[in-house]
N, C-alpha and C positions, 0 to 999 in steps of 0.2 A: 685518715680520717675516722671511719668507721664508728659513729655512735650507734645507739640503740635506734634513733629515728633521724635519718638523713634527709637530703632535699630530695631524694627519690624514694621515699617512703621507708617502713620500717628497716633497720639493717642498713640504709643507705643504698639498698640494691634497686636497680630498675625493675619494671614489670617483666621484661624478658629475663632477667636474671632469675627472679622469682618464678616464672614459668619453667625455666631449665632445671631449677632445684626440684621443682613439683614432678616433672618428669621424671628426673632420676628416682625420686621417693617410689613412684607408681612402676618403675621398670624392676626395682630393687624388690616391691612386693608381688612382681610377677604379673603385673598388668601392662597392657598396651596403652601408649597415649595417644593413639590414633584407633578411633572407632572402627571395627571391621563389622562391615553390613551383616545384620542378622546373629551377631554374636552377643551384643549387649555388653561388651567387655570395654574397658577405655575410660576415659576421664568422666563421662557420663554415667557415674555410679552415684547411688543414693548414700547420704551421710549415715553414719553410725551414730547413735544415741541410747543412753541409757542413764537411769535415775542412780547416783550413788550416794544420795542421802535425802530423805531419812530412808533408812532400810526397811525391808520387809517385816511388817508386822510391828513396827515401832509404835509406842506410845508417846504422842507430842501434845504439846501444849503451847498457847500463846501465839508468838509469832515464830513462824519455822521457814529456815532457809532451806528450799528444795534446791538441790544441786545436781545438776545435769552434766554428763560428760558429752560432748557431742563434737565430732570432727568429719571431715570430709577430704577427700585426696584433691579435689579441684578448687578449693576454697582456701583462703587464709585465714589464721587463727582470728575469731572474733567477727566472722562474716557470714556467719549462718544466720539463718533466722529461726530461732527455738521459741517454743511454747511450752506451757505447764497447764495441765488439766487436773484438777482437784476432784473431779465428780465422774472420772472414767471415760474423759473425752467428751462430754456434753457441751462445756465451755472451756474456753483457752485463755491464757494468760501470757503475755510476752516475759520471757526470761531474758535478762542483761547479762552482755559478756563479762565475765569476772577475770579469769586469767587462764592462759593457755587455751586448753580445749572446754573449760568449766564456764558453765552459764548459771545464773541463780536466779530464782524467783522467792521473794519474801510473801510468804502465804500467812495471812492473819487468821488463824484457825477459828472457828464460830463459838462466841462465848454460850455458855450453857450445853454445850454439847458434853454428853457424859457417855464415855465408851462408846462412841460412834464411829462407824468404820467408813473411811474415805478410801477412794483408789485414785492413786496419783498416775499420771501417764505423760510422758514427755514425747515432742515431735521436733523435729528439725527438717529444713528446707535449705537447698542450695541455690546458688545462682542459676542452675539450669532447672529449676523448680522440681527436682528430684525430693522426696519426702519419705522419712522413715519415722515410725512410731515406735516408741519403747515398749519393754514389757511392762505391765502394770504392776505397781507396787502398792498393795492395802497397808494402810496405816489406821492407828487408832488414835481418835482426838479425846483427851479427856479435860475438858475444862468445865467440869461439874462445878458449880457454884453453891451446891448445897453443904450445909455445914460451916461456911464461911463467916456467916453473921450469926450474931445472937438473937434469938428472939424473947423478946419481952411482954409479958403479959399483964394488964393491970387489972 
């Protein structure tokens, strides 16, 4: 049968089959699927998150797609809670799952900003409330309206 989405979820697999596949993935990565007391190893590991676009020191204008790559060994694709900040972490906006491990946030850059620096940061949380924040990505917004309209004097 095997379609992409079956009666038992993505790929037609049951939750048990998905858990077993995740366990195999962890073992391949050298992690234990059972938490060892005091070691901090196992499935209770924080997500990995990074901003992949725009890149460091890019100049952006208008509406920008901030693309985040976020993944976690214990969660299925698209199940992480991912947010993006455009002000260095002071405020946060939910990013939507796009494809695979990618999440997108549509950022409407401020009108009138001329060579203004903004700091993008992403964070991801998994179902166990483990949270990780990405490295900061500085970008320049250039929505300068100067010179776009003719001045007429009477």
